[in-house]
All heavy atoms as a GROMACS GRO file, in nm:
protein
  629
    1GLY      N    1   0.072  -0.121  -0.006
    1GLY     CA    2   0.005  -0.004   0.006
    1GLY      C    3   0.087   0.128  -0.005
    1GLY      O    4   0.205   0.121  -0.004
    2GLY      N    5   0.021   0.235  -0.011
    2GLY     CA    6   0.081   0.362  -0.020
    2GLY      C    7   0.149   0.401   0.119
    2GLY      O    8   0.256   0.471   0.113
    3GLY      N    9   0.120   0.351   0.235
    3GLY     CA   10   0.171   0.390   0.355
    3GLY      C   11   0.302   0.327   0.368
    3GLY      O   12   0.399   0.376   0.422
    4GLY      N   13   0.327   0.199   0.310
    4GLY     CA   14   0.458   0.123   0.323
    4GLY      C   15   0.554   0.209   0.224
    4GLY      O   16   0.677   0.225   0.263
    5ARG      N   17   0.508   0.270   0.119
    5ARG     CA   18   0.592   0.345   0.026
    5ARG      C   19   0.646   0.468   0.093
    5ARG      O   20   0.756   0.501   0.089
    5ARG     CB   21   0.528   0.370  -0.110
    5ARG     CG   22   0.616   0.457  -0.197
    5ARG     CD   23   0.561   0.464  -0.331
    5ARG     NE   24   0.631   0.547  -0.421
    5ARG     CZ   25   0.738   0.517  -0.494
    5ARG    NH1   26   0.785   0.382  -0.474
    5ARG    NH2   27   0.806   0.584  -0.575
    6LYS      N   28   0.552   0.534   0.170
    6LYS     CA   29   0.583   0.663   0.233
    6LYS      C   30   0.682   0.626   0.348
    6LYS      O   31   0.775   0.708   0.366
    6LYS     CB   32   0.464   0.724   0.290
    6LYS     CG   33   0.370   0.797   0.186
    6LYS     CD   34   0.260   0.867   0.245
    6LYS     CE   35   0.178   0.931   0.134
    6LYS     NZ   36   0.073   1.009   0.186
    7SER      N   37   0.666   0.514   0.418
    7SER     CA   38   0.759   0.481   0.526
    7SER      C   39   0.903   0.452   0.467
    7SER      O   40   0.998   0.498   0.520
    7SER     CB   41   0.704   0.362   0.601
    7SER     OG   42   0.592   0.390   0.663
    8TYR      N   43   0.899   0.390   0.346
    8TYR     CA   44   1.022   0.359   0.285
    8TYR      C   45   1.090   0.491   0.239
    8TYR      O   46   1.208   0.507   0.267
    8TYR     CB   47   1.009   0.267   0.161
    8TYR     CG   48   1.122   0.245   0.073
    8TYR    CD1   49   1.209   0.150   0.119
    8TYR    CD2   50   1.150   0.322  -0.044
    8TYR    CE1   51   1.333   0.130   0.043
    8TYR    CE2   52   1.266   0.299  -0.122
    8TYR     CZ   53   1.354   0.206  -0.077
    8TYR     OH   54   1.462   0.172  -0.149
    9GLU      N   55   1.015   0.571   0.189
    9GLU     CA   56   1.082   0.708   0.149
    9GLU      C   57   1.125   0.785   0.274
    9GLU      O   58   1.234   0.863   0.264
    9GLU     CB   59   0.972   0.796   0.075
    9GLU     CG   60   0.938   0.747  -0.057
    9GLU     CD   61   0.818   0.811  -0.132
    9GLU    OE1   62   0.757   0.907  -0.065
    9GLU    OE2   63   0.788   0.775  -0.229
   10ARG      N   64   1.062   0.777   0.385
   10ARG     CA   65   1.095   0.845   0.509
   10ARG      C   66   1.241   0.776   0.552
   10ARG      O   67   1.322   0.842   0.598
   10ARG     CB   68   0.981   0.835   0.611
   10ARG     CG   69   1.023   0.899   0.745
   10ARG     CD   70   1.012   1.051   0.734
   10ARG     NE   71   1.036   1.102   0.859
   10ARG     CZ   72   1.130   1.192   0.876
   10ARG    NH1   73   1.188   1.252   0.788
   10ARG    NH2   74   1.139   1.249   0.998
   11LEU      N   75   1.238   0.653   0.541
   11LEU     CA   76   1.360   0.588   0.594
   11LEU      C   77   1.487   0.622   0.508
   11LEU      O   78   1.588   0.654   0.552
   11LEU     CB   79   1.338   0.427   0.578
   11LEU     CG   80   1.461   0.343   0.638
   11LEU    CD1   81   1.482   0.365   0.773
   11LEU    CD2   82   1.409   0.201   0.614
   12MET      N   83   1.457   0.638   0.373
   12MET     CA   84   1.560   0.687   0.286
   12MET      C   85   1.603   0.834   0.312
   12MET      O   86   1.722   0.869   0.316
   12MET     CB   87   1.522   0.672   0.137
   12MET     CG   88   1.494   0.528   0.092
   12MET     SD   89   1.640   0.424   0.106
   12MET     CE   90   1.594   0.330   0.243
   13GLU      N   91   1.507   0.912   0.362
   13GLU     CA   92   1.541   1.049   0.404
   13GLU      C   93   1.643   1.041   0.519
   13GLU      O   94   1.726   1.124   0.528
   13GLU     CB   95   1.417   1.120   0.438
   13GLU     CG   96   1.323   1.157   0.317
   13GLU     CD   97   1.204   1.225   0.366
   13GLU    OE1   98   1.187   1.280   0.470
   13GLU    OE2   99   1.111   1.224   0.277
   14PHE      N  100   1.611   0.956   0.616
   14PHE     CA  101   1.689   0.945   0.745
   14PHE      C  102   1.835   0.909   0.686
   14PHE      O  103   1.948   0.967   0.732
   14PHE     CB  104   1.649   0.832   0.826
   14PHE     CG  105   1.543   0.874   0.930
   14PHE    CD1  106   1.412   0.838   0.902
   14PHE    CD2  107   1.568   0.958   1.036
   14PHE    CE1  108   1.304   0.877   0.989
   14PHE    CE2  109   1.470   0.986   1.123
   14PHE     CZ  110   1.335   0.952   1.103
   15MET      N  111   1.844   0.811   0.598
   15MET     CA  112   1.972   0.768   0.560
   15MET      C  113   2.054   0.865   0.482
   15MET      O  114   2.169   0.892   0.493
   15MET     CB  115   1.963   0.637   0.473
   15MET     CG  116   1.909   0.532   0.564
   15MET     SD  117   1.879   0.365   0.478
   15MET     CE  118   2.054   0.323   0.447
   16PHE      N  119   1.981   0.933   0.395
   16PHE     CA  120   2.045   1.039   0.310
   16PHE      C  121   2.095   1.160   0.392
   16PHE      O  122   2.206   1.206   0.367
   16PHE     CB  123   1.943   1.094   0.196
   16PHE     CG  124   2.007   1.189   0.106
   16PHE    CD1  125   2.088   1.162   0.008
   16PHE    CD2  126   2.005   1.331   0.131
   16PHE    CE1  127   2.142   1.246  -0.083
   16PHE    CE2  128   2.054   1.416   0.051
   16PHE     CZ  129   2.129   1.374  -0.062
   17ALA      N  130   2.017   1.205   0.487
   17ALA     CA  131   2.060   1.311   0.577
   17ALA      C  132   2.173   1.276   0.661
   17ALA      O  133   2.262   1.361   0.683
   17ALA     CB  134   1.939   1.334   0.676
   18ALA      N  135   2.206   1.153   0.692
   18ALA     CA  136   2.320   1.113   0.756
   18ALA      C  137   2.446   1.124   0.668
   18ALA      O  138   2.555   1.154   0.714
   18ALA     CB  139   2.311   0.957   0.807
   19MET      N  140   2.435   1.094   0.537
   19MET     CA  141   2.539   1.117   0.438
   19MET      C  142   2.557   1.253   0.411
   19MET      O  143   2.664   1.299   0.380
   19MET     CB  144   2.513   1.033   0.310
   19MET     CG  145   2.523   0.887   0.327
   19MET     SD  146   2.516   0.805   0.168
   19MET     CE  147   2.340   0.789   0.146
   20ASP      N  148   2.453   1.333   0.403
   20ASP     CA  149   2.452   1.475   0.364
   20ASP      C  150   2.489   1.571   0.487
   20ASP      O  151   2.422   1.640   0.541
   20ASP     CB  152   2.329   1.524   0.320
   20ASP     CG  153   2.307   1.682   0.258
   20ASP    OD1  154   2.417   1.724   0.235
   20ASP    OD2  155   2.202   1.726   0.251
   21ARG      N  156   2.609   1.555   0.529
   21ARG     CA  157   2.663   1.620   0.654
   21ARG      C  158   2.660   1.774   0.642
   21ARG      O  159   2.631   1.843   0.745
   21ARG     CB  160   2.810   1.577   0.683
   21ARG     CG  161   2.823   1.430   0.718
   21ARG     CD  162   2.965   1.402   0.758
   21ARG     NE  163   2.976   1.251   0.776
   21ARG     CZ  164   3.085   1.188   0.780
   21ARG    NH1  165   3.189   1.245   0.756
   21ARG    NH2  166   3.085   1.054   0.800
   22ASN      N  167   2.678   1.832   0.533
   22ASN     CA  168   2.659   1.973   0.506
   22ASN      C  169   2.528   2.026   0.489
   22ASN      O  170   2.514   2.147   0.473
   22ASN     CB  171   2.756   2.022   0.393
   22ASN     CG  172   2.901   1.988   0.412
   22ASN    OD1  173   2.944   1.980   0.530
   22ASN    ND2  174   2.973   1.948   0.314
   23ARG      N  175   2.438   1.944   0.493
   23ARG     CA  176   2.285   1.983   0.470
   23ARG      C  177   2.264   2.063   0.343
   23ARG      O  178   2.199   2.159   0.328
   23ARG     CB  179   2.230   2.060   0.591
   23ARG     CG  180   2.231   1.977   0.719
   23ARG     CD  181   2.171   2.056   0.821
   23ARG     NE  182   2.171   1.977   0.941
   23ARG     CZ  183   2.105   2.017   1.062
   23ARG    NH1  184   2.043   2.119   1.058
   23ARG    NH2  185   2.105   1.939   1.159
   24THR      N  186   2.328   2.012   0.232
   24THR     CA  187   2.319   2.086   0.104
   24THR      C  188   2.209   2.015   0.016
   24THR      O  189   2.172   2.072  -0.083
   24THR     CB  190   2.447   2.087   0.028
   24THR    OG1  191   2.477   1.938   0.004
   24THR    CG2  192   2.558   2.150   0.099
   25GLY      N  193   2.152   1.908   0.051
   25GLY     CA  194   2.062   1.830  -0.027
   25GLY      C  195   2.134   1.754  -0.135
   25GLY      O  196   2.075   1.695  -0.222
   26ARG      N  197   2.273   1.749  -0.127
   26ARG     CA  198   2.344   1.667  -0.221
   26ARG      C  199   2.455   1.598  -0.138
   26ARG      O  200   2.501   1.642  -0.043
   26ARG     CB  201   2.416   1.759  -0.319
   26ARG     CG  202   2.326   1.839  -0.401
   26ARG     CD  203   2.399   1.934  -0.485
   26ARG     NE  204   2.298   2.018  -0.559
   26ARG     CZ  205   2.342   2.092  -0.659
   26ARG    NH1  206   2.479   2.106  -0.696
   26ARG    NH2  207   2.267   2.173  -0.727
   27VAL      N  208   2.487   1.480  -0.201
   27VAL     CA  209   2.600   1.393  -0.145
   27VAL      C  210   2.708   1.386  -0.258
   27VAL      O  211   2.686   1.337  -0.366
   27VAL     CB  212   2.552   1.266  -0.096
   27VAL    CG1  213   2.672   1.179  -0.050
   27VAL    CG2  214   2.446   1.276   0.011
   28GLY      N  215   2.821   1.428  -0.217
   28GLY     CA  216   2.936   1.431  -0.316
   28GLY      C  217   2.996   1.278  -0.326
   28GLY      O  218   2.956   1.191  -0.251
   29PHE      N  219   3.070   1.254  -0.432
   29PHE     CA  220   3.126   1.122  -0.447
   29PHE      C  221   3.212   1.079  -0.338
   29PHE      O  222   3.195   0.956  -0.284
   29PHE     CB  223   3.207   1.119  -0.577
   29PHE     CG  224   3.274   0.992  -0.610
   29PHE    CD1  225   3.200   0.899  -0.659
   29PHE    CD2  226   3.406   0.961  -0.593
   29PHE    CE1  227   3.260   0.767  -0.681
   29PHE    CE2  228   3.468   0.847  -0.624
   29PHE     CZ  229   3.385   0.745  -0.667
   30GLY      N  230   3.288   1.161  -0.268
   30GLY     CA  231   3.366   1.131  -0.154
   30GLY      C  232   3.285   1.076  -0.043
   30GLY      O  233   3.311   0.972   0.020
   31ALA      N  234   3.177   1.156  -0.007
   31ALA     CA  235   3.090   1.114   0.102
   31ALA      C  236   3.018   0.982   0.074
   31ALA      O  237   3.006   0.900   0.165
   31ALA     CB  238   2.986   1.221   0.132
   32PHE      N  239   2.970   0.969  -0.060
   32PHE     CA  240   2.909   0.840  -0.100
   32PHE      C  241   3.011   0.722  -0.069
   32PHE      O  242   2.975   0.627  -0.018
   32PHE     CB  243   2.854   0.853  -0.227
   32PHE     CG  244   2.800   0.722  -0.279
   32PHE    CD1  245   2.670   0.686  -0.238
   32PHE    CD2  246   2.880   0.640  -0.365
   32PHE    CE1  247   2.612   0.563  -0.278
   32PHE    CE2  248   2.816   0.516  -0.400
   32PHE     CZ  249   2.684   0.484  -0.367
   33VAL      N  250   3.118   0.737  -0.128
   33VAL     CA  251   3.227   0.631  -0.112
   33VAL      C  252   3.253   0.605   0.037
   33VAL      O  253   3.266   0.489   0.069
   33VAL     CB  254   3.358   0.670  -0.188
   33VAL    CG1  255   3.469   0.568  -0.168
   33VAL    CG2  256   3.319   0.658  -0.346
   34GLU      N  257   3.272   0.698   0.110
   34GLU     CA  258   3.302   0.685   0.254
   34GLU      C  259   3.187   0.608   0.315
   34GLU      O  260   3.214   0.509   0.399
   34GLU     CB  261   3.307   0.822   0.323
   34GLU     CG  262   3.337   0.803   0.476
   34GLU     CD  263   3.351   0.951   0.536
   34GLU    OE1  264   3.356   1.056   0.467
   34GLU    OE2  265   3.341   0.955   0.670
   35TRP      N  266   3.062   0.638   0.284
   35TRP     CA  267   2.950   0.571   0.340
   35TRP      C  268   2.947   0.422   0.299
   35TRP      O  269   2.941   0.335   0.368
   35TRP     CB  270   2.817   0.619   0.300
   35TRP     CG  271   2.701   0.542   0.328
   35TRP    CD1  272   2.636   0.536   0.450
   35TRP    CD2  273   2.634   0.464   0.231
   35TRP    NE1  274   2.526   0.434   0.428
   35TRP    CE2  275   2.531   0.396   0.306
   35TRP    CE3  276   2.647   0.434   0.101
   35TRP    CZ2  277   2.434   0.307   0.246
   35TRP    CZ3  278   2.554   0.338   0.042
   35TRP    CH2  279   2.450   0.284   0.116
   36LEU      N  280   2.979   0.398   0.165
   36LEU     CA  281   2.977   0.265   0.118
   36LEU      C  282   3.080   0.178   0.172
   36LEU      O  283   3.062   0.061   0.215
   36LEU     CB  284   2.999   0.273  -0.044
   36LEU     CG  285   2.976   0.140  -0.117
   36LEU    CD1  286   2.836   0.088  -0.102
   36LEU    CD2  287   3.012   0.166  -0.257
   37LEU      N  288   3.208   0.234   0.186
   37LEU     CA  289   3.319   0.168   0.257
   37LEU      C  290   3.292   0.138   0.404
   37LEU      O  291   3.314   0.016   0.444
   37LEU     CB  292   3.448   0.239   0.232
   37LEU     CG  293   3.506   0.250   0.092
   37LEU    CD1  294   3.619   0.343   0.095
   37LEU    CD2  295   3.537   0.110   0.030
   38THR      N  296   3.230   0.235   0.467
   38THR     CA  297   3.191   0.207   0.609
   38THR      C  298   3.100   0.094   0.624
   38THR      O  299   3.116   0.014   0.707
   38THR     CB  300   3.133   0.340   0.676
   38THR    OG1  301   3.243   0.439   0.663
   38THR    CG2  302   3.099   0.327   0.814
   39MET      N  303   2.988   0.100   0.536
   39MET     CA  304   2.892  -0.006   0.553
   39MET      C  305   2.949  -0.144   0.514
   39MET      O  306   2.908  -0.243   0.565
   39MET     CB  307   2.762   0.024   0.470
   39MET     CG  308   2.682   0.146   0.511
   39MET     SD  309   2.629   0.111   0.677
   39MET     CE  310   2.735   0.217   0.780
   40SER      N  311   3.038  -0.133   0.422
   40SER     CA  312   3.087  -0.277   0.358
   40SER      C  313   3.205  -0.328   0.452
   40SER      O  314   3.228  -0.447   0.472
   40SER     CB  315   3.143  -0.250   0.215
   40SER     OG  316   3.036  -0.215   0.133
   41TYR      N  317   3.301  -0.238   0.490
   41TYR     CA  318   3.425  -0.289   0.558
   41TYR      C  319   3.448  -0.229   0.690
   41TYR      O  320   3.554  -0.269   0.750
   41TYR     CB  321   3.544  -0.262   0.461
   41TYR     CG  322   3.535  -0.315   0.318
   41TYR    CD1  323   3.501  -0.242   0.211
   41TYR    CD2  324   3.542  -0.453   0.304
   41TYR    CE1  325   3.487  -0.293   0.078
   41TYR    CE2  326   3.525  -0.504   0.177
   41TYR     CZ  327   3.502  -0.437   0.065
   41TYR     OH  328   3.477  -0.484  -0.056
   42GLY      N  329   3.380  -0.134   0.728
   42GLY     CA  330   3.405  -0.067   0.855
   42GLY      C  331   3.381  -0.157   0.964
   42GLY      O  332   3.307  -0.247   0.972
   43GLY      N  333   3.448  -0.130   1.081
   43GLY     CA  334   3.428  -0.200   1.205
   43GLY      C  335   3.293  -0.171   1.267
   43GLY      O  336   3.223  -0.075   1.227
   44ALA      N  337   3.261  -0.243   1.370
   44ALA     CA  338   3.137  -0.226   1.439
   44ALA      C  339   3.121  -0.078   1.496
   44ALA      O  340   3.010  -0.021   1.471
   44ALA     CB  341   3.131  -0.324   1.560
   45GLU      N  342   3.224  -0.023   1.545
   45GLU     CA  343   3.215   0.119   1.590
   45GLU      C  344   3.177   0.207   1.489
   45GLU      O  345   3.097   0.300   1.499
   45GLU     CB  346   3.339   0.152   1.665
   45GLU     CG  347   3.325   0.290   1.731
   45GLU     CD  348   3.438   0.334   1.819
   45GLU    OE1  349   3.514   0.243   1.866
   45GLU    OE2  350   3.447   0.451   1.846
   46ASP      N  351   3.239   0.201   1.375
   46ASP     CA  352   3.214   0.280   1.247
   46ASP      C  353   3.063   0.267   1.210
   46ASP      O  354   2.995   0.375   1.179
   46ASP     CB  355   3.299   0.249   1.142
   46ASP     CG  356   3.442   0.288   1.162
   46ASP    OD1  357   3.476   0.373   1.244
   46ASP    OD2  358   3.536   0.211   1.108
   47ARG      N  359   3.016   0.151   1.202
   47ARG     CA  360   2.881   0.137   1.160
   47ARG      C  361   2.778   0.176   1.261
   47ARG      O  362   2.679   0.242   1.230
   47ARG     CB  363   2.858  -0.013   1.132
   47ARG     CG  364   2.930  -0.064   1.007
   47ARG     CD  365   2.880  -0.203   0.956
   47ARG     NE  366   2.900  -0.309   1.060
   47ARG     CZ  367   2.996  -0.385   1.078
   47ARG    NH1  368   3.107  -0.382   0.998
   47ARG    NH2  369   3.001  -0.470   1.178
   48LEU      N  370   2.815   0.162   1.395
   48LEU     CA  371   2.729   0.226   1.498
   48LEU      C  372   2.732   0.373   1.500
   48LEU      O  373   2.617   0.430   1.516
   48LEU     CB  374   2.774   0.173   1.637
   48LEU     CG  375   2.745   0.020   1.657
   48LEU    CD1  376   2.831  -0.020   1.790
   48LEU    CD2  377   2.597  -0.007   1.681
   49ARG      N  378   2.841   0.425   1.470
   49ARG     CA  379   2.845   0.573   1.451
   49ARG      C  380   2.764   0.626   1.346
   49ARG      O  381   2.690   0.728   1.357
   49ARG     CB  382   2.989   0.626   1.434
   49ARG     CG  383   3.017   0.768   1.453
   49ARG     CD  384   3.158   0.812   1.443
   49ARG     NE  385   3.247   0.728   1.525
   49ARG     CZ  386   3.269   0.744   1.648
   49ARG    NH1  387   3.204   0.844   1.723
   49ARG    NH2  388   3.350   0.680   1.729
   50TRP      N  389   2.768   0.562   1.235
   50TRP     CA  390   2.679   0.595   1.122
   50TRP      C  391   2.525   0.574   1.167
   50TRP      O  392   2.457   0.666   1.127
   50TRP     CB  393   2.723   0.522   0.994
   50TRP     CG  394   2.645   0.579   0.878
   50TRP    CD1  395   2.699   0.691   0.808
   50TRP    CD2  396   2.524   0.534   0.825
   50TRP    NE1  397   2.614   0.725   0.701
   50TRP    CE2  398   2.516   0.626   0.708
   50TRP    CE3  399   2.432   0.440   0.844
   50TRP    CZ2  400   2.390   0.613   0.629
   50TRP    CZ3  401   2.326   0.421   0.769
   50TRP    CH2  402   2.318   0.509   0.656
   51GLY      N  403   2.500   0.477   1.228
   51GLY     CA  404   2.364   0.447   1.269
   51GLY      C  405   2.314   0.554   1.368
   51GLY      O  406   2.198   0.610   1.356
   52PHE      N  407   2.410   0.598   1.455
   52PHE     CA  408   2.378   0.710   1.542
   52PHE      C  409   2.349   0.846   1.456
   52PHE      O  410   2.237   0.909   1.488
   52PHE     CB  411   2.485   0.742   1.639
   52PHE     CG  412   2.470   0.851   1.730
   52PHE    CD1  413   2.399   0.828   1.848
   52PHE    CD2  414   2.505   0.982   1.715
   52PHE    CE1  415   2.368   0.928   1.943
   52PHE    CE2  416   2.481   1.088   1.793
   52PHE     CZ  417   2.411   1.059   1.914
   53GLN      N  418   2.418   0.865   1.348
   53GLN     CA  419   2.396   0.985   1.266
   53GLN      C  420   2.265   0.975   1.200
   53GLN      O  421   2.201   1.071   1.172
   53GLN     CB  422   2.517   0.995   1.166
   53GLN     CG  423   2.645   1.038   1.229
   53GLN     CD  424   2.760   1.028   1.132
   53GLN    OE1  425   2.751   0.977   1.018
   53GLN    NE2  426   2.886   1.079   1.176
   54VAL      N  427   2.224   0.843   1.165
   54VAL     CA  428   2.093   0.836   1.100
   54VAL      C  429   1.989   0.890   1.189
   54VAL      O  430   1.886   0.940   1.157
   54VAL     CB  431   2.080   0.692   1.054
   54VAL    CG1  432   1.929   0.663   1.007
   54VAL    CG2  433   2.172   0.645   0.947
   55CYS      N  434   1.994   0.838   1.320
   55CYS     CA  435   1.895   0.878   1.420
   55CYS      C  436   1.896   1.023   1.457
   55CYS      O  437   1.796   1.078   1.488
   55CYS     CB  438   1.910   0.789   1.544
   55CYS     SG  439   1.867   0.621   1.528
   56ASP      N  440   2.017   1.084   1.467
   56ASP     CA  441   2.030   1.208   1.520
   56ASP      C  442   1.987   1.320   1.398
   56ASP      O  443   2.085   1.384   1.345
   56ASP     CB  444   2.184   1.245   1.566
   56ASP     CG  445   2.198   1.374   1.636
   56ASP    OD1  446   2.103   1.434   1.671
   56ASP    OD2  447   2.311   1.415   1.626
   57THR      N  448   1.872   1.341   1.373
   57THR     CA  449   1.822   1.405   1.263
   57THR      C  450   1.848   1.552   1.275
   57THR      O  451   1.866   1.624   1.174
   57THR     CB  452   1.673   1.380   1.239
   57THR    OG1  453   1.599   1.408   1.344
   57THR    CG2  454   1.652   1.229   1.196
   58ASP      N  455   1.848   1.605   1.398
   58ASP     CA  456   1.871   1.749   1.410
   58ASP      C  457   2.028   1.781   1.431
   58ASP      O  458   2.068   1.899   1.454
   58ASP     CB  459   1.788   1.801   1.511
   58ASP     CG  460   1.819   1.757   1.654
   58ASP    OD1  461   1.918   1.673   1.673
   58ASP    OD2  462   1.752   1.792   1.755
   59ARG      N  463   2.098   1.675   1.430
   59ARG     CA  464   2.248   1.684   1.449
   59ARG      C  465   2.297   1.773   1.569
   59ARG      O  466   2.400   1.837   1.557
   59ARG     CB  467   2.302   1.748   1.318
   59ARG     CG  468   2.275   1.658   1.201
   59ARG     CD  469   2.347   1.688   1.080
   59ARG     NE  470   2.318   1.601   0.965
   59ARG     CZ  471   2.315   1.642   0.846
   59ARG    NH1  472   2.356   1.755   0.823
   59ARG    NH2  473   2.276   1.552   0.762
   60ASP      N  474   2.242   1.747   1.670
   60ASP     CA  475   2.276   1.812   1.798
   60ASP      C  476   2.373   1.728   1.874
   60ASP      O  477   2.408   1.756   2.000
   60ASP     CB  478   2.158   1.851   1.873
   60ASP     CG  479   2.078   1.743   1.936
   60ASP    OD1  480   2.102   1.626   1.901
   60ASP    OD2  481   1.984   1.774   2.021
   61GLY      N  482   2.404   1.599   1.834
   61GLY     CA  483   2.497   1.515   1.903
   61GLY      C  484   2.421   1.426   2.002
   61GLY      O  485   2.494   1.356   2.082
   62ARG      N  486   2.291   1.426   2.010
   62ARG     CA  487   2.216   1.350   2.100
   62ARG      C  488   2.098   1.289   2.022
   62ARG      O  489   2.043   1.348   1.936
   62ARG     CB  490   2.156   1.437   2.215
   62ARG     CG  491   2.254   1.497   2.300
   62ARG     CD  492   2.187   1.578   2.394
   62ARG     NE  493   2.286   1.672   2.449
   62ARG     CZ  494   2.266   1.759   2.557
   62ARG    NH1  495   2.134   1.757   2.599
   62ARG    NH2  496   2.343   1.836   2.605
   63VAL      N  497   2.053   1.173   2.072
   63VAL     CA  498   1.936   1.116   2.004
   63VAL      C  499   1.824   1.108   2.109
   63VAL      O  500   1.835   1.066   2.208
   63VAL     CB  501   1.973   0.962   1.957
   63VAL    CG1  502   1.853   0.898   1.910
   63VAL    CG2  503   2.077   0.972   1.854
   64THR      N  504   1.718   1.172   2.063
   64THR     CA  505   1.589   1.178   2.149
   64THR      C  506   1.501   1.061   2.130
   64THR      O  507   1.511   1.003   2.034
   64THR     CB  508   1.515   1.316   2.123
   64THR    OG1  509   1.467   1.302   1.990
   64THR    CG2  510   1.598   1.424   2.140
   65ARG      N  511   1.415   1.052   2.223
   65ARG     CA  512   1.316   0.951   2.202
   65ARG      C  513   1.237   0.962   2.076
   65ARG      O  514   1.202   0.869   2.005
   65ARG     CB  515   1.225   0.940   2.336
   65ARG     CG  516   1.103   0.853   2.309
   65ARG     CD  517   1.018   0.865   2.437
   65ARG     NE  518   0.992   0.716   2.484
   65ARG     CZ  519   1.011   0.675   2.599
   65ARG    NH1  520   1.060   0.746   2.690
   65ARG    NH2  521   0.997   0.538   2.616
   66ALA      N  522   1.201   1.092   2.047
   66ALA     CA  523   1.120   1.120   1.930
   66ALA      C  524   1.189   1.078   1.799
   66ALA      O  525   1.137   1.030   1.708
   66ALA     CB  526   1.081   1.275   1.931
   67GLU      N  527   1.320   1.100   1.800
   67GLU     CA  528   1.402   1.074   1.679
   67GLU      C  529   1.404   0.920   1.657
   67GLU      O  530   1.390   0.875   1.543
   67GLU     CB  531   1.555   1.134   1.698
   67GLU     CG  532   1.551   1.276   1.670
   67GLU     CD  533   1.684   1.336   1.715
   67GLU    OE1  534   1.763   1.285   1.804
   67GLU    OE2  535   1.731   1.426   1.645
   68VAL      N  536   1.432   0.853   1.775
   68VAL     CA  537   1.445   0.702   1.756
   68VAL      C  538   1.299   0.643   1.728
   68VAL      O  539   1.288   0.553   1.638
   68VAL     CB  540   1.490   0.639   1.898
   68VAL    CG1  541   1.465   0.497   1.891
   68VAL    CG2  542   1.632   0.678   1.922
   69THR      N  543   1.197   0.702   1.779
   69THR     CA  544   1.050   0.651   1.756
   69THR      C  545   1.033   0.676   1.613
   69THR      O  546   0.978   0.581   1.540
   69THR     CB  547   0.957   0.727   1.840
   69THR    OG1  548   0.988   0.693   1.983
   69THR    CG2  549   0.822   0.691   1.810
   70SER      N  550   1.062   0.788   1.553
   70SER     CA  551   1.033   0.826   1.414
   70SER      C  552   1.106   0.721   1.318
   70SER      O  553   1.054   0.676   1.225
   70SER     CB  554   1.071   0.967   1.382
   70SER     OG  555   1.044   1.003   1.254
   71LEU      N  556   1.230   0.707   1.350
   71LEU     CA  557   1.317   0.615   1.265
   71LEU      C  558   1.255   0.468   1.273
   71LEU      O  559   1.230   0.401   1.164
   71LEU     CB  560   1.452   0.612   1.309
   71LEU     CG  561   1.544   0.516   1.244
   71LEU    CD1  562   1.554   0.538   1.091
   71LEU    CD2  563   1.676   0.501   1.298
   72LEU      N  564   1.239   0.418   1.399
   72LEU     CA  565   1.184   0.281   1.406
   72LEU      C  566   1.037   0.264   1.352
   72LEU      O  567   1.019   0.157   1.299
   72LEU     CB  568   1.195   0.237   1.564
   72LEU     CG  569   1.322   0.226   1.624
   72LEU    CD1  570   1.312   0.201   1.768
   72LEU    CD2  571   1.415   0.116   1.540
   73THR      N  572   0.964   0.362   1.371
   73THR     CA  573   0.830   0.356   1.304
   73THR      C  574   0.844   0.335   1.157
   73THR      O  575   0.764   0.249   1.095
   73THR     CB  576   0.749   0.477   1.342
   73THR    OG1  577   0.734   0.483   1.488
   73THR    CG2  578   0.611   0.471   1.279
   74SER      N  579   0.928   0.418   1.093
   74SER     CA  580   0.945   0.404   0.948
   74SER      C  581   0.995   0.273   0.908
   74SER      O  582   0.962   0.211   0.807
   74SER     CB  583   1.034   0.514   0.902
   74SER     OG  584   0.985   0.651   0.919
   75MET      N  585   1.092   0.222   0.990
   75MET     CA  586   1.159   0.090   0.950
   75MET      C  587   1.052  -0.023   0.963
   75MET      O  588   1.052  -0.105   0.874
   75MET     CB  589   1.271   0.070   1.054
   75MET     CG  590   1.398   0.143   1.035
   75MET     SD  591   1.518   0.124   1.155
   75MET     CE  592   1.579  -0.044   1.117
   76PHE      N  593   0.974  -0.025   1.079
   76PHE     CA  594   0.882  -0.132   1.098
   76PHE      C  595   0.766  -0.125   0.996
   76PHE      O  596   0.708  -0.232   0.955
   76PHE     CB  597   0.823  -0.137   1.232
   76PHE     CG  598   0.924  -0.186   1.330
   76PHE    CD1  599   0.960  -0.102   1.445
   76PHE    CD2  600   0.985  -0.304   1.330
   76PHE    CE1  601   1.051  -0.150   1.545
   76PHE    CE2  602   1.078  -0.343   1.414
   76PHE     CZ  603   1.116  -0.269   1.523
   77ARG      N  604   0.728  -0.007   0.948
   77ARG     CA  605   0.636   0.004   0.846
   77ARG      C  606   0.680  -0.059   0.703
   77ARG      O  607   0.593  -0.100   0.633
   77ARG     CB  608   0.582   0.142   0.840
   77ARG     CG  609   0.492   0.185   0.940
   77ARG     CD  610   0.431   0.323   0.925
   77ARG     NE  611   0.354   0.357   1.041
   77ARG     CZ  612   0.317   0.480   1.072
   77ARG    NH1  613   0.367   0.587   1.004
   77ARG    NH2  614   0.243   0.503   1.170
   78VAL      N  615   0.811  -0.041   0.681
   78VAL     CA  616   0.866  -0.086   0.564
   78VAL      C  617   0.861  -0.244   0.564
   78VAL      O  618   0.837  -0.305   0.471
   78VAL     CB  619   1.004  -0.037   0.544
   78VAL    CG1  620   1.080  -0.112   0.432
   78VAL    CG2  621   1.005   0.102   0.512
   79LEU      N  622   0.904  -0.302   0.682
   79LEU     CA  623   0.904  -0.444   0.702
   79LEU      C  624   0.763  -0.506   0.685
   79LEU      O  625   0.724  -0.606   0.653
   79LEU     CB  626   0.968  -0.482   0.828
   79LEU     CG  627   1.115  -0.441   0.843
   79LEU    CD1  628   1.156  -0.466   0.991
   79LEU    CD2  629   1.205  -0.507   0.744
   0.00000   0.00000   0.00000
């Protein structure tokens, strides 16, 4: 249904925002390669750090209950 698609799109927004560190709406080749290498070959701490960045949508260095709830809701709706 349409709800699952919107949840998928929201989840992609979370992930893209974590790659778009400068908040430009664009991800350069270097940032993309860094993300790809981290996800493919990075250690557990590197992947966890990236996961934290996905949750920290306002980039204040903290993850709130609302940020986690929003991400998890999108994830579970996709599944």
